[in-house]
Each structure stands twice: as C-alpha cells, then as structure tokens.
N, C-alpha and C positions, 0 to 999 in steps of 0.2 A: 670920357666913358661912352661906350657905344651900346645903345639899347638893342636887346635881342627882340625881334618882332614877335609879339604874341597877340592873340585875340584878347578881348576884355576878360580879365581874370575872375574866377569864381571861388578861389581857394584862399584860406588863411595859412599863416605859417605853421600853425598846429597841424592842419590837414596835410601840408607838404611833408612834414616830419612823419606823420602817421603812414603816409603812402610810400615814402622813399627812405625812411629812416632805417628800415631793416637791412638795407643793402648799400645805399649810397651816402646817406647823411647821418650825422651824429650831432646832437645838441651839446656843445661844449660849455656854454655859459649863457645865461639870460632867460627870459620868459617867452615861451612859445605858445602861451595860452590865449593870446589876444585873438579876438574874433574878427578883427579888421581884415578885409580882403587885400591880398597883395596887389599893388598897383602896377607891377611890371617886373621883369627880370633884366638886370643890367650887368654887363661885363665891365669890370674895372679897367680903366685905361689911365695910367699916370700922366699921360701927355695932355689928354682932353680935359677941359674944365668939366666938373661934375654937373650932370643934368639928370636929376632923379625924378621919376614920377613919385607921387605920394605912396608911402609905405612900400618902397621897392625892396626887392631881394637882390643883393649885389654879389656877383661871383668874383672873388678876389684872386684872379689868376696871377700867379707869380708873387703874391704877397705871402711871405714866409716868416720874416723876423718879427719878434714881438714888438719892436719899435715901429715897424711898418704897420702892423695891425693896430697899435694904439693910435697912430696918426690918422689912419683911414677911418677908424671908429669915430673919431672926433668930427671928421668931415661928414660922415654918414648920419651921425646924430643930428647935426645942424640941418641936414636935408630931409629929416623925417623918415629915414630908411627903417625897414622892419628887421632885416637880418643881413649878416655878412657871412659868406661861405669862403673858407680858405682850405688849402690842401692839408689833410691830416698826415701824421699826428700833429695836433695843434699844441703849441707851447702856451698853455693857459697860465701865464705868470700872474702874480698879484696885480701888476700894473695893467695887464690886459683885462683882467676881470673888473678892476675899478673903472677902466675906460669904457667897457661895455655897459656897466651899470649907469655911468654918467651919461652916456649917449642914448641909453634906452634901446640899444640895438642887440639883438640876439646873435651870438657867435656860433657858427656851425662848422663842422669839419667834413670835408669830402673824403670818402674812403680812399686809402692808398691804392694806387693803381687804376682807379676809376677815371676814365677820360672825362674831361670837362665837356666834351661834345655830347657824351651820354647824358650827363646831368642837364645840360641845356635843352636837349631834345625831350627828356622826360618832363622837365618843368613846362616847356611849351605845351606838351600834350595834356598835362594835368591842369594847368591854369586855363586852357581853352575849353576844358570839358564843361558842357552845359551852356556855353555861350549861344544865345539864340540867333546871333548873326552869322554863325558858321553854317553855311549851306551845304558844303561838301563834307563827305565822310572824312574823319581824321585819318591821316596817313603817316607812316614812318617809312622812309626810304622808298616812297612811291607805291607802297602796298598798304592795304587797309590795316589800321592799328590793331595789333593783337591777333590778326588772322594768320595763324601759324601754318595752316594748310596752303594758303597762297604763297607764303614765304618758302615752304618746302618745295612747291612746284617750280618756283622761280630758281631756286638753287639747283634743282634737278635739271633744268634747262641749261644752266651754266656749265654743269659738270657732265651732262649727258649720262646721268646715272640715277637710279631710284634712291630716294632720300628718306631718312627718318630723323625727326627732332625728338630728343629724349631728355628727361629730367635726370637729376643725380641718382635716382633709384632705378634707372633704366626703364621707366614707364614711357610709353610712346605718347608724346603730346600731339604730334602731327606727322603726316607722311605724304609723299608725293605720289603721282601716278607711276605706272610701269613697274609696280612691285613684282609682277609676274616674271620679270626678267632676272630677278635675283634667285637665290637658292631657297630650299624648303624652310630653313631656319628663319629667314626673313618673313616668309609667308606666315609661319607660326607666330612670329612676333607681332605682326600686324593684326592677326585675328584675335590674339589675346591682349593686345594693346600693352604688352609688357614683354621684355626680353625674357625668355624662359630661364628659370633658375640654373639649369644645367649649363647653358651657354654663358651666363654671367659668371658662374663659378670657374669655367675654363678660362675666360678672359682675365679674371682676377688672379688665378693661379699663374698665368703667363705674364703677369705684371702689366697688362695692357692699360688698365685704369690708372695705375700709378704713373706710367709714362704719359698718358693722355692729360692728366691733371698737372704734370710738371712743366709742360710746354704749351706755348701759344701757337704752335705750328701743327699742320696735319700729321697724323700718325698712320702709317700703313700697317695693316694687320693681315698676316697670311691666314688662310683657313685652317681650322683645327682638323688635323689628319685623322684623329681617333673618332670623329663624328661622321665618317663616311661622306655620303652625298648631301647630308642635311645642312652642313656648314662648309660648302665647297667653293664659295666665291669670296675673294679677298674683300676687305673693307678699308675705307679711309675714314678716319674720325678726327674730329677736332673739338676741343672743349669750348664751351660758351661761357664767357666770364663777364661779371659785372664788378669791376675793380679787381680785388684779390679773390673774390668768391666765385667758385665754379657753380653756375646755376643750371647747367645742362650740357648737351653735346649734340653734334650733328654726325650722322653716320651715312656714308654712301657705299653702296655695293658696286664695286668696280672690277673690271677684268685685270687691271694692272695699275701700278702707281700713277698718280696724277702728274701731268706736265707742270712745269714751273708756273705757267700762266693760270692753269686751273687751281693749283695750290694757292696762289695769291687770291684768286676769286673766292676760294673757300674761307680763307682768313678774313676777307672783307665781309663775307656772308655771316660769319660767326658774330661779328660786331653788330650787324643788323638784327640777327636773331636775338642777341642780348637785349636790344631795345624793345623788341616785341615781347620777349618773355617778361621783362620788367613791367611793361604796360599791362600784360595779362595779370601779373602778380598784383600790381597796384589796384586794378579793377576788382580782382577777387578779394583783396584785403578790405576794400571799401564795402563790398557786399557783406563780407563776414562781420565787419565791425558794426554795420547797421543791424544785422540780424542778432549779433551778440548783445547790443544795447537793448533791443526789444525783448529778447529772452530774459536778460538780466532784470529789466524793469518788471516783467511779468512774475518772475519767481521770487523777487525780493519784496513785492507789495508796494504800498505807498500810493501817492496820488496819481502817478503815471502808469500804474499797472494795468488798469482797464483799457486805457488808450493803446498800450502796447499790445494787449491781447486782440484788440480790434484790428490793429495794423497787421497782426499775424494771422487774422482770420480765425481766431480761436476763442472769441468771446461768447459767453452764454452757452457753453457746452461742457460736458464732463470731460476732464483731461486726466491722463496718466503722466506722472512725472518720472523721468529716468535720470540716472546719473551713471556715466560711463567714464572709466579711467583705466590707467595701467596698474597692475598689481604691484605692491611694494611701495616704499617711500618715493616721493617725487622730489626732483631737484630742478628749480627754475634756472639754475646755472648750466644744466646739461643740455647743450644744443641738440644733440641727437634725440633726447627724450622730448624736447619741445617739438621737434619736427615730427616725431612719431605720434605725439598727442594730436597735432594738427591733422595728420593723415587719418587718425582714428576718428576725429571729429567729422572730417569730410565723408568718410565711409559710413559713419552712423547716420549722418544727415541724409545721405543718398538712400540708404536702406530704409530709413524711417519714412521718407517721402514716397518711396516706391510702394511700400505696404499701406501707408496711410497718408494720402495727400494733405489732409488737414493736420499738419504737424510742423514742428520747428525744432532745430537743435543748434547749439553754439558752444564753443569752448570758452569756459570762464574759469580762470584760476586753476588750471590743471584738471578740471572736470568738464566733460561734455554733458551739458544738461539738455534733456529732450522733453518736449511737450507733444502729446499726441491725443487727438480726440478719441473718446471711448464711448461705448454704449453698454447697456445692461447694468447689473448690480456692480457694486464696488469690487466684490470678490471675483466676479466674472471678468471685469475689466483688468484686474491685476493678473489673473491667470493668462489672459490673452497677451498681456504685456510681457509676462515671463516667457511665453512661447516666442514672441517677436524677438526678444533679446537673445534667447537661446539660438534661434535661427541666424541672427546676426553674427554671433560668436562662431558658429559653425562655418559661416561663409568666409570670415576673415582668417580662420585657422588659428593655430597655436602660436604663431610667430609674435603677435602683438602682446600676448599675455594680458588681455583686457578682462575687466570685471564690470558687471552691470548691477546697479542698485535700482530696484523698482520701489519708488517712494509712495506709491498708492494713488488712488483716484481722488480727484478734487473737482469742484465746480466753481466755487466763489474764490475771490482773491485771497482771503485768509486761509482757506483750505489749500490753495496752491502753495502758499508760503509754508504751511504746516507739512505738506508733502515734500517740499524741497528740503526742509529741515530733517525729515525722516530719511531722505536720500543721503544727506551728508552724514547722518549718524551711522547708516549702514556702511557707507564707504570707509568711514573711520575704523569700524570694526574689521572690515576686510583687509585694511592695511596693517592693523596692529595685532590681530589675532588670527590664528589658523582657521580658515573656513573652507569646508570641502566642496563648496559650490562656486561657480562663476557668476550665476544670476541669483540674487538674494533679495528677499523681502524683509521688512522690519520684523515680522513675526518670527523669522528664522534666527534673528540675532538680537532680539530686544533685551534679553538678560545681559548679554555682553555689553551692549550699548549703555545700559544703566550702570554697570560696574565701572566702565570707563569714565562716565560722567561723575560717579562718586569719587573716583580717583582724582579727577580734576578738582572737585570740591575739597577733598582732603589736602591736596597739594597747595591749594590757595590758602588754606588755613594752617599750613605747616604742621599737619597732624603727624604724630609718630606712634608706632605700635606701643600699647601699654598692656597691663595685665598679663595673662598667660603668654601671649605671643611676644610681648616685649621681653619677658623674662627668658623665654626660649632663645630668642635672637641674641640676647646678651650672652647667654651661656655658650651658644655656638661660636660666637666671636672669640670667646676666651679659651674654649677647649676643643674647637673643631669637631663637635660631637654629632653633627648632622641631625639634631633633634627636630628642627623645623621641617627638613626634608622627610623625615619619618612620619611626622604628623600629617603633612600634605599627602603623602602616598597612602596613608591609612584612610584618610577622609575620601580621597579620590576612588579608593577601592571599596567604599562602603563598609569598612571594617573587616574586609577579607584579608587576613594576615598573609596567607599563602600568595595571593595575587600581589599585594603591596610589596612583600619581600622580594618577589621575583622581579618587579619593576625596578627595585633599587639594587638588584644583584647581591643580596645578602641572604644568609641562612635565616629561616623562619624563627629560630630560637634567638638569634642576634636581634632580629627585628622586634620580637616580643620584649626583649630586655630594654631596647631603646624606647619602646612605647611606654614601658613602666617609668623610665627616666623622664619621658615627656610629662607624664602625670605628676611626678614628684617635683621636677624643676619648675614646670609651668604652674603648678598648684591648680590643676584643672581636673574636673571629673568628666572624663570622656563618655560616661554613661548618661550624663545629663544632656538632653537634646538642646536646651537653651544655650548651655556653655559650648556645645559643639557648633551651633549656628554662629555664635559670637566669634569663635575662632575662625570659622570658615569665611565669615564676612571680612574680618580683619586681614586674613591672608589674601583675599581677592582684591581688597581696596588698598591695603597698606603694604602688602608683601612686595619683595623685590621683583 
C-alpha cells in the first residue's frame, strides 16, 4: 500500500462524509459517527505489504468482488483502519456486512464515474484544513483552492478567450477578464451574475443544455440569429462533472471552433474546475452546517441555547423568529425541491443580513428558520418583520412560490422556543389550508391552527362522528343524499338559503327540502345555537 502524502489530519470519518457525501461518497455499511481523527489516506496496493497509519482511510482502487472486499476488510480491521472506499455500486452482500462489522471498518462507495484522483485531491484538501504547520495557502492544480476567478483567468489564457464558470442554474460563479471582447449578451450576463432567462430559454429550446450534459467534450454553439447583435458571438461550452453529477459548466466566447489542442486543454480545465467547485461546496457546506447547528440549538431551547445565541451574536436582545418554506407539501426525496430550498435559504440569509446585520438563518428540515434582532414593542417588531418578509418575496419573484411565517418577538430562550412553535403552527396551516397571504402571523390563522390541532387529538383518540353528524354521514353513505354538504353550505352561508343553494348549484326549493331532511335525519334543531355550534365543531374537526 502506498501512502498518499497529507498534512496532519484534522477530520473524522463523519466529517468526511458530511463534506463529500453529497457528491462523491456514500456510506454503505458501518458506523461513521466516531470522533477519532483520520490518521491518513492510503491507496490499496495488493503487492505491497500493508502499512497503515492509525485510523486510516483506505482507497480500494480495483477492489470490486465481494470476496476481495471481505478479505481486505479483515486485513484493515487488524490494522485499525477507519474505513474502506470501493467503487460503487457496492455489492453489500451479507458476508461483506458481517466482515465490516467484525473488522470495525466502515465501508464506503465512491460515486460511479468519479475519478479516484478527484477523491484523493479532495481528501488531501479536507484533511489538511486547519493544520497549523501548513504555511502556504492550500492549492489545487497550482491555483488557490476555491479561487474560481483565478481559475477562470487561467483558462482564458489557455483558450485566448473570455471565460465564465456557471452552476447548473446558469448563475455566474466566476469570470475572467476581457469580457468586453464578447457580445452584449455576455456583458449583460456578467452584470447580472446570471444568464438572462431569454437566452437560457433559447439555448434550452435548441437542445444545447441536453447536448452539453450528454458529453464530456466541448460543444460549439452558433449564435442565435433571432437575437440580432446581442448574441452574435459563438460559444464553446463544456460540462463540469463530479462523477456522474454535472455540477457546473465553462463557457468561452470564441470567434470560431477550438483547435484540437485547445479542446483538450478545455477538457483538462473542466476537471480542475470540478475540484475547485467541490472545494467551494465543501467549505460552504461546513459553514452552513455550523450555522444550522447554532440556529437549531437556539430555537429548540435546552442547555446549549444561550451559548448558541452568544456565538450568533444574538444574546440578551429582542428577536423576531421567521419561518420560510415553499408552498404546498414537501418531499425530502425530491432532489429539485431540496435544491430549491437551499437556494431559498441562501437568498433569505443574504437578504436578512443585508437588512439587519444582527441576524442568522439556516435550513432545518425543509424550513428556513431566521432570527433577527428587533426593537420597539412586540407588535411594532412583528410589523417590521412582516414588511421585511414582504420585501424579500418581492425581490425573489413568484418563481419560488415561497411563504413566510412570522412567529413573533421573543427575548428569553423559552420565548424563542414559543415563537418557533408559533412559526411551525403557521406554516402547517399555510400548507394544509388555503391562505390568501404569503406572509402570515399567528393572529391571522390561529383559529385554523387550533382546528388542525384538535383534528390531531381526535385522530390520536380514533374519534368518529356521533350524534347528528354521525347520522347524516351514515344516511349519505347509504342514499347519496348530500345532506352533509347541504348542512355545511347552509352553515357557511350563515343560513342564507339563496347563497347556499347557489354554491351547491341547486334550486332554492330543492335546498330547503334537503335542509328539512337534515333536521329530520340528523335529529337536530338548527334554530338552537348550541346544537349548531356542536355540529360546526364536529364538521371542522371530524369532517372529511
């Protein structure tokens, strides 16, 4: 086995999975929660005798068969290794799982298509982070790690063309110099840090993105003739991949197709950009995770809440609690929704910090929770918070379909927990009931929140409609008489027969007849306010 040179590590296996698991690594079997530091990264060599540093992470290059994995796990267990990485998809047979448990070695899979060189470079970068003995700035490919602008300028020099580096959503992450040599569409893109929607639509309709994501070679794009001089210069683009995942693209404004040599340089450049993008992503994920842990501790209460508020710079001050999410039901399995939520979280954190520097926001379980320092009375603080949230929604436009709950003002830890609870109650109502606002306070939906909580209580007790409502439901099931609908419409219309019959699209006389049948079948006196209230409550809590 040949050691991969690394500086003294500062990361555990759990942190490696946190930082690289979204793209490169997947935990197949074993425990990654150990806090022990990884002692080094080792590339498996079947010829060399194993020489493992303590708690090593071993890259099983070429180890594929379950029998090979089982044998290697036995060797690594004896050597005190922390984990074994093999190429995915991993055949996690019962024998492999038993061997991993016996060895005490976590088994990880490297994403299909991801180069081992990418993984080794990212691990070197991650494990060296924070080492006090590293005097020089960390580099990837001879350029400062994560400095995409330096990378863009280097590629521009190789291709003799102005360059942009973009993410999957056509947002400009970095650009080179000499952009004035390109056409007006490129200038507009740089100024807005986003490819204008009309140009993205044209490229999508022409199938450019589909072709770009299908190949690992440069794609030459002729200018769009219907855009006049705005998009008059050809482009060469290449997808940037981490394994099978496309994480971005490089775009060069060129007068003609690239030569074979420059095309090869662009292919190599895409691999380098992938490393830098992964490093940027890992660093951003670490910062998000730390911020998310602090915000979570602050809004959940407990012994660590005050310390979390201190680290956020929000202790001993009045705070307003926000909850931001997407309208409608959320699905954790929907990758596009997860991506949109993270974009929403980043946008809200940026907006909140720009308006109020004493603030913090983080995505927790499908909701972006925000804390912002406030002044004045509780009502004044809430009003300002509503305006802040309204401004935010206007800035991001209608595409995200975001909603914001303002949970109220708080000062102490218990009050913050109470405000967070109010935020969750508001968001639940906004997901399950029609609400004509995008920014909502508890006072706007408190009755609906109470009804939903009563429904939860009734469901937990397996409550079923009894009395008049139970009789009406049973009669409707047997005769399809629509008596429950009639009663509901009459109650909603405050006893106005004309309005209620219009809502059900029946003649008023027919409606009156049905209403009499409601009283007869249900054995209910609709003139009695207590009986009316009882039926209304049952409809709200136990109705379908």
